[in-house]
C-alpha positions as CSV (number, residue, x, y, z in Angstrom):
1,M,51.7,-4.2,-52.3
2,I,54.5,-1.6,-52.9
3,E,55.4,1.2,-50.5
4,L,58.0,3.8,-51.2
5,E,58.8,6.0,-48.2
6,H,61.0,9.1,-48.6
7,V,63.1,7.3,-51.2
8,V,66.4,9.0,-52.2
9,R,69.0,8.0,-54.8
10,S,72.0,10.2,-55.1
11,T,74.8,9.9,-57.7
12,G,77.7,12.3,-58.4
13,G,76.4,14.6,-55.7
14,R,73.0,15.0,-57.3
15,R,69.7,13.5,-56.2
16,V,68.4,11.5,-59.1
17,V,65.4,10.4,-57.0
18,D,64.5,13.0,-54.4
19,D,62.3,12.1,-51.4
20,V,59.7,10.1,-53.3
21,S,56.8,8.5,-51.4
22,F,53.8,6.6,-52.7
23,S,52.0,3.3,-52.3
24,V,50.6,1.0,-55.0
25,P,47.7,-1.3,-54.0
26,A,47.9,-5.0,-54.6
27,G,46.7,-5.8,-58.2
28,A,46.9,-2.2,-59.4
29,F,48.6,-1.0,-62.6
30,C,50.8,2.0,-61.7
31,A,52.4,4.1,-64.5
32,L,55.5,6.1,-63.7
33,V,55.6,9.0,-66.2
34,G,57.6,12.2,-66.7
35,S,60.1,13.8,-69.1
36,S,63.6,12.3,-69.7
37,G,65.8,12.5,-66.6
38,A,62.8,12.6,-64.2
39,G,64.0,9.5,-62.3
40,K,61.4,7.1,-63.5
41,S,63.7,4.2,-64.5
42,T,65.9,4.7,-61.5
43,T,62.9,4.4,-59.2
44,L,62.0,1.2,-60.9
45,K,65.6,-0.1,-60.4
46,L,65.5,0.8,-56.8
47,I,62.5,-1.5,-56.2
48,N,64.4,-4.6,-57.3
49,R,67.7,-3.3,-56.0
50,L,69.5,-3.0,-59.4
51,V,70.8,0.2,-57.9
52,P,71.2,0.8,-54.1
53,L,69.1,3.3,-52.1
54,T,70.8,6.4,-50.6
55,G,67.9,6.9,-48.2
56,G,64.4,6.0,-47.3
57,A,62.8,2.5,-47.6
58,I,60.9,0.4,-50.1
59,R,58.6,-2.4,-49.0
60,I,56.9,-5.2,-51.0
61,G,54.1,-6.8,-49.2
62,S,55.3,-5.2,-45.9
63,T,58.8,-6.7,-46.3
64,D,61.7,-4.2,-46.6
65,V,63.5,-5.0,-49.8
66,A,66.8,-4.3,-48.1
67,S,66.2,-7.2,-45.7
68,L,66.2,-9.7,-48.6
69,P,69.1,-11.2,-50.6
70,P,69.0,-9.5,-54.0
71,E,68.6,-12.9,-55.8
72,A,65.7,-13.9,-53.6
73,L,64.0,-10.5,-54.1
74,R,64.4,-10.6,-57.9
75,R,62.8,-14.1,-58.1
76,R,59.7,-12.6,-56.6
77,I,59.7,-9.9,-59.3
78,G,59.2,-10.1,-63.1
79,Y,61.2,-7.5,-65.0
80,V,60.7,-6.4,-68.6
81,I,63.0,-3.9,-70.4
82,Q,63.0,-2.1,-73.7
83,S,65.8,-4.1,-75.2
84,I,64.0,-7.3,-74.2
85,G,67.2,-9.3,-73.6
86,L,66.2,-12.7,-74.9
87,F,69.0,-15.3,-75.2
88,P,69.5,-15.6,-78.9
89,H,70.8,-19.2,-78.8
90,W,67.8,-20.4,-76.8
91,T,64.4,-21.3,-78.2
92,V,61.3,-19.4,-77.1
93,A,60.4,-22.2,-74.7
94,Q,63.9,-22.1,-73.1
95,N,63.8,-18.3,-72.8
96,I,60.4,-18.4,-71.0
97,A,61.6,-21.2,-68.7
98,T,64.7,-19.3,-67.5
99,V,63.6,-18.6,-63.9
100,P,61.4,-21.8,-63.4
101,R,64.5,-23.8,-64.4
102,L,66.6,-21.9,-61.9
103,L,64.0,-22.7,-59.2
104,G,64.2,-26.4,-60.0
105,W,60.7,-26.9,-61.5
106,S,60.1,-30.3,-63.1
107,E,60.1,-30.5,-66.9
108,A,56.4,-31.3,-67.0
109,K,55.5,-28.3,-64.9
110,I,57.8,-26.1,-67.0
111,G,56.2,-27.4,-70.3
112,A,52.7,-26.7,-69.0
113,R,53.7,-23.2,-67.9
114,V,55.2,-22.4,-71.2
115,A,52.1,-23.5,-73.0
116,E,49.9,-21.5,-70.7
117,L,51.9,-18.3,-71.2
118,L,52.1,-18.7,-75.0
119,A,48.3,-18.8,-74.9
120,L,48.1,-15.8,-72.6
121,I,50.2,-13.6,-74.9
122,G,48.3,-14.8,-78.0
123,L,51.0,-16.9,-79.7
124,E,50.5,-20.4,-81.2
125,P,52.1,-23.4,-79.4
126,S,54.4,-23.8,-82.5
127,Y,56.3,-20.7,-81.4
128,A,57.8,-22.6,-78.5
129,A,60.4,-24.1,-80.8
130,R,61.4,-20.9,-82.6
131,F,64.4,-18.8,-81.9
132,P,64.3,-15.0,-81.2
133,R,65.8,-14.2,-84.6
134,E,62.7,-15.8,-86.2
135,L,60.3,-13.4,-84.4
136,S,59.2,-9.8,-85.1
137,G,60.0,-7.1,-82.5
138,G,56.5,-7.2,-81.1
139,Q,56.6,-11.0,-80.8
140,Q,60.0,-10.8,-79.0
141,Q,58.5,-8.3,-76.6
142,R,55.6,-10.6,-75.9
143,I,58.1,-13.4,-75.1
144,G,59.9,-11.0,-72.8
145,V,56.6,-10.4,-70.9
146,A,55.9,-14.2,-70.8
147,R,59.4,-14.8,-69.4
148,A,58.8,-12.2,-66.7
149,L,55.6,-13.9,-65.7
150,A,56.9,-17.5,-65.9
151,A,57.6,-18.1,-62.2
152,D,54.3,-16.4,-61.2
153,P,55.9,-13.3,-59.5
154,E,54.1,-11.1,-57.1
155,L,55.1,-8.0,-59.0
156,L,55.8,-7.1,-62.6
157,L,58.2,-4.2,-63.3
158,M,58.3,-2.8,-66.9
159,D,60.8,-0.2,-68.1
160,E,59.7,1.4,-71.4
161,P,58.9,-2.1,-72.8
162,F,57.3,-0.8,-76.0
163,G,59.4,2.3,-76.6
164,A,61.4,0.9,-79.5
165,L,58.4,-0.5,-81.4
166,D,56.4,1.1,-84.2
167,P,53.1,2.9,-83.2
168,L,50.8,0.1,-84.5
169,T,52.7,-2.7,-82.7
170,R,52.9,-0.5,-79.6
171,T,49.1,0.0,-79.6
172,A,48.5,-3.7,-80.1
173,L,50.8,-4.7,-77.3
174,A,49.3,-2.1,-74.9
175,K,45.9,-3.7,-75.5
176,E,47.4,-7.2,-74.9
177,L,49.0,-6.0,-71.7
178,A,45.7,-4.6,-70.4
179,L,44.1,-8.0,-71.1
180,I,47.0,-9.8,-69.3
181,H,46.6,-7.5,-66.3
182,R,42.9,-8.2,-66.1
183,R,43.5,-12.0,-66.3
184,T,46.4,-12.3,-63.9
185,K,45.6,-9.4,-61.5
186,K,49.3,-8.9,-61.1
187,T,50.6,-5.7,-59.5
188,I,52.4,-3.8,-62.3
189,V,54.7,-0.8,-62.3
190,F,55.2,0.5,-65.8
191,V,57.6,3.3,-66.8
192,T,56.7,5.2,-69.9
193,H,57.1,8.7,-71.6
194,D,53.8,8.2,-73.3
195,I,51.1,9.9,-71.2
196,D,48.3,8.6,-73.5
197,M,49.4,5.0,-72.9
198,A,49.6,5.7,-69.1
199,L,46.1,7.2,-69.1
200,E,44.7,4.2,-71.1
201,L,46.4,1.4,-69.0
202,A,46.9,2.6,-65.5
203,D,44.8,2.6,-62.4
204,V,47.1,5.1,-60.7
205,I,49.8,7.4,-62.2
206,A,52.9,8.8,-60.6
207,I,54.2,11.9,-62.4
208,M,57.8,12.7,-61.8
209,H,59.8,15.8,-62.6
210,E,63.5,16.4,-61.9
211,G,63.6,13.5,-59.5
212,R,60.6,14.5,-57.4
213,L,57.1,13.1,-57.4
214,V,54.8,16.0,-58.4
215,Q,51.4,14.2,-58.4
216,F,50.1,10.7,-57.7
217,G,46.5,9.6,-58.3
218,A,43.9,8.1,-60.6
219,P,44.0,9.2,-64.3
220,L,40.8,11.1,-64.1
221,D,41.7,12.9,-60.9
222,I,45.0,14.0,-62.4
223,L,43.4,15.3,-65.6
224,E,40.6,17.1,-63.7
225,R,42.8,18.4,-60.9
226,P,46.4,18.8,-62.0
227,A,48.7,19.8,-59.1
228,S,50.8,22.3,-61.1
229,D,51.3,24.0,-64.4
230,F,53.9,21.3,-65.3
231,V,51.3,18.5,-64.7
232,R,48.7,20.4,-66.7
233,A,51.0,20.8,-69.7
234,F,52.4,17.3,-69.5
235,T,49.1,15.5,-69.2
236,G,46.8,17.5,-71.5
237,G,47.7,20.9,-72.7
238,A,45.6,21.8,-75.7
239,S,44.2,18.3,-76.0
240,L,43.0,18.0,-72.5
241,G,39.3,17.6,-73.6
242,L,40.2,14.6,-75.8
243,K,42.2,13.0,-73.0
244,L,39.3,13.3,-70.6
245,L,37.1,11.6,-73.2
246,G,39.7,8.9,-73.4
247,V,39.5,8.0,-69.7
248,R,35.7,8.1,-69.4
249,R,33.6,5.2,-70.4
250,V,30.4,4.7,-72.5
251,A,29.0,2.7,-69.6
252,D,28.8,6.0,-67.6
253,R,26.7,7.8,-70.2
254,I,24.2,5.1,-71.4
255,R,20.7,6.3,-72.0
256,V,17.9,3.7,-71.4
257,E,16.0,4.2,-74.6
258,P,15.3,2.4,-77.9
259,T,18.5,1.7,-79.6
260,S,19.5,3.2,-82.9
261,A,20.6,1.2,-86.0
262,G,24.2,0.0,-86.5
263,E,26.8,-2.1,-84.8
264,P,26.6,-1.5,-81.0
265,V,29.7,-0.3,-79.2
266,E,31.0,-1.9,-76.0
267,P,30.0,-0.2,-72.7
268,S,33.7,-0.5,-71.8
269,A,34.7,1.6,-74.8
270,S,36.0,5.1,-74.0
271,L,34.0,8.2,-74.9
272,A,36.9,9.1,-77.3
273,E,36.2,5.9,-79.2
274,A,32.5,6.6,-79.2
275,L,33.2,10.1,-80.6
276,S,35.4,8.6,-83.3
277,E,32.6,6.1,-84.3
278,M,30.1,8.9,-84.5
279,V,32.3,10.9,-86.9
280,V,32.9,7.8,-89.0
281,R,29.3,6.8,-89.1
282,Q,28.1,10.5,-89.5
283,T,25.7,10.2,-86.6
284,D,25.1,11.8,-83.2
285,R,23.8,8.6,-81.6
286,L,25.2,5.0,-81.1
287,P,23.6,1.8,-79.9
288,V,25.4,0.2,-76.9
289,K,25.8,-3.5,-76.4
290,G,24.0,-4.9,-73.4
291,E,24.4,-8.2,-71.5
292,N,24.4,-11.4,-73.6
293,G,24.3,-9.3,-76.8
294,A,20.9,-7.8,-76.0
295,P,20.3,-4.1,-76.7
296,G,21.7,-2.0,-73.9
297,G,20.5,1.5,-74.7
298,S,22.4,4.2,-76.5
299,V,24.9,7.0,-76.1
300,R,24.5,10.5,-77.8
301,L,26.9,13.2,-78.8
302,S,25.5,15.5,-76.2
303,D,26.3,12.9,-73.5
304,L,30.0,13.2,-74.2
305,V,30.2,16.6,-72.5
306,R,27.6,15.8,-69.8
């Protein structure tokens, strides 16, 4: 879906993005992570031509972005930023409908799309008539995501969208975003400093440092086989074991045996979540939910390190 080939962005005689190459498959969730100044946000802006390339090429669906008029390119891409950027004098419905209205959609089609997106982001239909000032920060960010999805873009770019929110809201929105990704199957490129969020959400992770790509791969591959001391320190450090539990699933450790008592955990839960439940329940064994609510076996404390 997205290909970056030897991408370079220079400014003030310095390479902010330095010979970066990677590909993101269609429908994948890619997280760009790294310390401040690593070139993550600049790489994102290069994809939708908010800043020009100095060298290399970027392709979306095999089309070189440089061959398209910027406006035509950006209408194929949803863009969500940390400051949200909702129009304060427009209602929620009007904000969501920004791009569909520019594209000349009928009012009936726009109304149906607004209703569909409000349901997708978990807000009641009554929110359509509210103004941004009447919403919490988390609700405003949800509207920002809905607006980015309104014209059904091929690609969704997200630049630190939850960075200004409190931890509880950020965690809730991360779960909401994972659900939206599963439902829409959109290709997403997500910039974040939060390696834990990247490990939780992403199918593939691009780790950048001082403008260069230092490792690209699936979360588990990066945790188990870090390419450098920087990657090892950035992704895990002393808490590497807990992070490994966070990317592995209960489904991979189920024992086919009579289930123990208590509320069963979902097979999609992480082993870190299972460990937390064991501590809370003061047990070394948890039942696992099977199909249609039937018993699905169990997971034991010893299985977490297997």
